[in-house]
Each structure stands twice: as structure tokens, then as C-alpha cells.
N, C-alpha and C positions, 0 to 999 in steps of 0.2 A: 805060243810064242809071243802072240799079240797080247795075250793076258798078262803074260810076265812082264813085258814091256810097259803095259799101262800100269800094273801094280808098282813098278820101279818109278815110273814118273809121279804117280800118286804119292808115294812116300816121299819123294823129293820135294814135292810141293807142299805136303802136309807137315813135314818136319818143321820148316820155320814158323808155320802158323801156329803149331802146339808149342813151341818153345817158350818158356816162362823164364822171366828174370830171377836170379837167386844170387846169393852171396856166399863166398867161402868163409866159414866162421873164423873168428879171431885167434887162430893158432900161427905157428911160424910159417907153415906151408904145409901142403898135402900132396902126396904123390898123384899122378894121373896114370891110369892103367889102360891098355888097349882093350880090356875086356871087364865084365862085371865081377871080378873077383882079384884077389892079391896074387892069383897064380898067373894072371896075364902080365905081360912085360910092362915095365914102366916106361912111358913115353915122354915123361916130363914132370913137372911140378907146378902147382898153382898157389901163389902167394895169398897169405891171410888177408881177408877183406876184398878180394879181387871180385869184381862183378863177372858173373857167368850167365849163360842160358842153359835151363834145364831142358833136355830133349826126352829122356826117359827115365824110369826108375825101376830097379829090380829089387823088390821087397824081400825076395828070398835070400839074395846075397848081401843085401845091405848096401848096394852101390847104385850111383845115379850118373846117368849119361849126361855130359855137358858139353858146352862149347866155351872156350876161354876167350878173353880179349884178344889174343893173338890168332884166333881162328882156329885153334886145335880142338879136335873132337876127342874125348876120352871119357874114361869112368873114374869117378872118385867115391870114396865112403860117403854114404848118405848122411851120417852124423856130422859130417863137416860143411854140409850144404844148408843154408838157412834162408828164410824169406827176410830177415831182418838185417838192415843195412850195418855194415861192419863200422867199428869205431873209427877206422881210417877214413870212411866216408862222412860218418856223422860228426866227427870232431870239427872239421872245417865249418859245417853248417852251424854246429852249437857255437863255435867261437864267433861266427858271424852274427848269430842271434844275440850272444851275449854282449857283443860290442854295440849292437843297436840298442839293446836294454841299457847299458852303461851309459850310452849316449844320451838316452832319454831320461835316465835318472840324473845325469849331470845338468841337463836343460832343465829339469823339473827343480832340482836343488838350487841352480842359479836364479830361477824365477822366484822360489821361495825366499832365497836370501835377499833379493832386490825387494820384494814385497815387505819382508821383515824390516829391512833397512827404512823403507818409505814409511811403514807404520811407526817405527821408533822415531823417526825425524818428526812425523806429524804429532806424535805424543809429546815430544819435547817442545815443539811449538805451542801445543795446547797448554802444557804446563806452565810454560813462560807467560802466555796470555792470562792464565788463571792468577799467576804470582803478580803480574802487573796489575790486574783488577783488584786483587786483595790488598796491594800496596795503595792503589788509588782510593779504595774504599776506606782504608786506615787513615789516609790523609785527610779525606773528606769528613770522616768521623771526628778527627781531632780538631778540624776547623769548625765543625758545627759545635762541638763542645766549647771550643774557645769563644765562638760567637755568642752562644748562649750565656755563658759566664760574663762576657762583656755587656750583653743585654741586661742582665740581672744588676750588674754594677751600675749602669746607667740609669736604670729604674730607681735604684736605691738613692743614688745621687740626685735624681730628679725629685724624689719624694722629700729629700733632706732640703734641697733648695726651695721647695714649696713651703715647707714649715718655717724655714728661715725668712722666706718673703712674708708669710702670714705675720710672723712675729714682728717684722720690721713695720708692716702696715699697722699692727696693733700699737706698737710703741709710737709711730708717727701720729696716729689718731689720738691716742691718750695724751701725747704731748701737746698737739694742737688744742685738745679740749681743755687741758690744764691751763695753757696760756690764755685761751679765751675766758675761762673762769676767773683766772687771776686779773686779766685786763678788766673784766666786768666788775670786779671788786675794787681795784685801785683807781681806776679812771674817774669814776664819780668824785672821788675825794681830791684828785688832782685838778680836775678841771672845774673852776668856780662856775655856778650858776648865774645866768644873767637875770637881773632884776626886771620885772614886768613894769611898764609905764602904766600910767593911770588910763591911757587909751587902750591898753590891752597889747601894745606893740612894744617890742623890746627897744 
């Protein structure tokens, strides 16, 4: 009697420890029987994707003993019991992960767009600066060309003035020399010579 009582207590304690989490496969539902075959009466049904605890498995009959979320204990066909989470459980997780990924993508896209806009603005500013520098260079180049042309004109004018001045000096010198020569020839005939006195004084 004591042995029987100990075995019952041991089975009650060991059963929760051996129970493993399982899931009902993604079918509409499956029937739960009171024993490990279809011959046992149906005590209820378990919805697809429902989380259950596996207590035992009868490989000969192909049935697994489970405890459902309502606390009912029974047997269902082993082919409907799986270790993989059902779509009903996976979908919310996947949707949450997808939402996180979409949020990260949106943030990354926003950051990329802002950086792209910043680069475009910077490029536009640089292009404007280059355009202004090219315009200034063109203006300076034109001014330099005009200045060089003016310098050449002034040099040519200065050379011409030097030639004119030399010609004038030559003409003035020739005129003075001609007048001196003319006076030297004419004046002796115009001005009479004084006669010398016997004493040698005029």
C-alpha cells in the first residue's frame, strides 16, 4: 500500500517536471480523446496553433498526451503536435519585427535624404563659387588685356612724341645756326668799320 502511494505521489510530482511545451499544428482544430486512440471518447477539441504541454507519447498508436491551456488532459494525434510555434503565434512577432525593420528603414531613408539634400546644397554653393571665380577671372583677364593695350598705345605715343621733339630740336638748332650764319655774313657789310687814329686809338 505504501509502495502504491509513493508511486502515485512520484508520478504526480514527476509529470509536471517532464512536461514539455508543444504546439498544435496549423489546422482548423484537432479532437482530444480520453485515451491514446480514436476509439476513446472525445473530450473536446484543441484549436490550431494553441500552446500545450506534452506529458507522454504513445508511438505505437501515434497519439500524444497533452495538457491544453484550459487545463484539460487528453490525447491527440502526434502528427498534430509540433515543436514549431504556430503561425498564430509567429505572425504577431513577425509583424512586430517587420514594423521595427520598417521604422529603421524609414529612419535610414530620412537620414539618407537629408544627407543627399545637404550634399546637393553644398554642391550648388560650390558651383556658384566656381562660377563667380570664373567670372572674376574673366573680368580681370579682360582688364589686364585692356591695360596692356593702353600701355602699348602710350608707349607708341611716347615714342612719337620723342621723335617730334627731336625733330623740333633739330629744326630749332638748324634755324639758330642759319640765323647766326646769316648775321655773320650780313652784319659786317652793314656796320661800318671805324678808322684807326694815328695814335692807334679809335
